[in-house]
N, C-alpha and C positions, 0 to 999 in steps of 0.2 A: 504494500500500500504506500502511495506517495503522499507526502504531507506538504502543505504550503509553507514556503519560506519567504520571509519579508526582508531578504538581504538587500533589495533595492533601496530600502529605507536609509541604510547607512550611506549610500552614494548620494541620495537626495539631501541628506543632512550636510554632506560636504559641498554640494552645489548651492546650498542655501546662502543667499546674499551675493551671488556672483553677478557681475554686470552684464545685462542683456544688450544685444546689438540693436542699433537703431534701424528704422525702416529704410532710410536712405542708404545706409551702408550695405544693407542686404540687397536693395534694389540695384545699386551700382555694381556690386559683386556679381549679381545675376546677369546684368547686361554685359559685363566684361566676359563672363563665361560663354554667353551666347555668341558674342563676336568671335571668340576662339573656335567655337563649334562651327560657325559659318565658314571660317577659314579652313578648318580641317575638312569639312564636307566638300568645299570647292576644290581643294587639293586632291582628295580621294577621287571625286568625279572626273576631274581633268586627267589624272593618272590612269584611271580605269578606261576612260574613253580613248585616250591616246594609245594605250596598249592594245585595246580591242581593234581599233582602226588599223594599227600596224600589223596585227595578226591577220586581219581580213585582207589587207593589201598583199601580204606575203603569199596568201593562198589564192590570189587572183580574183578576189571578190570586188564588185563595183559598189557604188553608193546605192544603186537601186536594190541590190541584194540585201544591203543593211536595212533598208526601209521595210523589207518584208519581215525581217526579224523583229524590228521595233516599229509597230504601227504608228503612223503619225495621226494627230488629231485633225479632223476635217476642218475645224475652225482655224487651226494654226497654219500659217502660210510657210512657204519655203523661202529661205534667205541664202543668197550666195555670198560666201566670204572667201577672201584670198589668203592663203597661208604659204608656207615655205616654198620659195622658188616660183611663185605665181601659180601654184596648183590650186584650182578651185574645187571646193567641196560644198555639198548642200547639207544644210542643217534643218532638222525638222522638230516641231513641237510634239513630244511624245504624248500619246493618248493616256491620260492617267487612269482610265478605266480598263485599259488592257492589262494583261497579266504582268508584262514587263513594267508598265507604269505603276501598278500597285506594289510590285516588289521594290522599285526605287523609292516609292513613297514611304514604305515601311522602314527601309534602311535609313533614309534621310531624316524622317520625322520621329522615329521611335528608337531604332537600334543604336545609332551613333550617339544621340543625346543621352540615352540611358547609360550606355557604356562610359561616356565621358564623365557624367556627373557621378555615376556609381563607382567606377574604378578609381578616379582621381580623389573622390571624397574618402574612399576607404584607404588608399595608399597615402594620402595626405593627412591621415588621422584627423579628419573633420574639416580639411581645408582644400578647396579647389584653387586654381590659379587666381580666380577673381576674389575669392575670400582671403587669400594670402595678401593680395594688394590692398584690400580694405581692412585688413587686420581683424577679421572675425573668424569664428570657428563653430562648427556644428558638434554638439555633444549629445550623447544618449542620456536619457533620464532613468534608464533601467540597467545600463551596463557601463563599466568604466571605459571601455573601448568600443568604437564603432566597428561592427563586423561587415563583411562584404554584402551579405543579403540585406542588412539594415540600410546600407548605402544605396543599393539598387532599389529597395522599396521606397526610399525617400526620393530618388530620381523619378520613379513612376508617379510619386505624389504630385509632381509638378503638373502632370497631365490631369490628375484629378482636380487640382486647384483651378486649372484653366477651364475644365469642363463645367465647373460651377459658375461659369460666366465671370470668372475673376474673383468671385466672392471668397474662394479659398485663400487668396492672398490678402484680402481685406480683413480676414479673421485676425490678422496681426494686431489690429486696433481694438479688437473685442476681447481676445483671450488675455487673461491676466499675466501670462508668461510670454506674451508676444509670439505665440505659435501659430503658424499658418497650417493649411491643410496637409502639406507634405511633412511637417513636423509632427502633427497629431497622428498621421498614418504610421510613421516610422518611430514614434516615441522619442523625438529629439527636440532640442531647442538650440538657438543660435546665440552665442555669447561673444563678447569682445576678447581679443587676444590678451589684452592687458588683464582682464578679469580672470581669464583661464590661467595665465602664468602666476598671478597672485595666489590663486587657489592651489596650484602645484607647489609653490614655495611654502605655503602654509602646511601642506601635507608632509613635505620633507623636513620642515622645521617646526614640528608640533610643540606646543608649550608644555613643558614638564613641571610637575609640582615642585615647589621650593623645599626640598627635603632638608637643606641646611638650616632653614629657619625653624623647622620643627625639631631638629636635633639640638639646637641651642636654646630652645625654650625651656624655662624652669619647670620642673616636675611638681 
């Protein structure tokens, strides 16, 4: 038989009084991270497209052959662009309702952002590049360390916050501990780096009872 253990209470007592991150710090950190995600996505898409086109060219495939693989949207027109050595290639707007379009949408809108926020938050011990720049950190309210699945769960929480029409982010101003939807889902909160380091210093240099005063006191 398994019994309930309130070991989280000790961790909550250590977090008691820690400085919480402001809304604007969190917002700017989120913006910085999405700019990085956009750069990563554009790099990946460019590299994959260049590699695929080079592969097709080596195997004697033409631009028309490629359009049969990736159906173009009827509403999207064709655009001629000039690249290396005056070679003209045709670019098409991919139909997002096709299988290829849906796959690209899942990768760009779900997989890459979740991996970015999940892995970097986990490896950064609560800090993504944006949070590092804004000097804030995500901490768990039930564990001393953020685990991988907690980080991924929090990354998925951004989608839940957005699906609520943005109300998931507005909860920052309602919740007493300034927790948004992603924080409540993953049981986390966001604190300042200054407050976190102060808490760590306090843990490493806990106040000890003055035994010398008791020893010198008259009996």
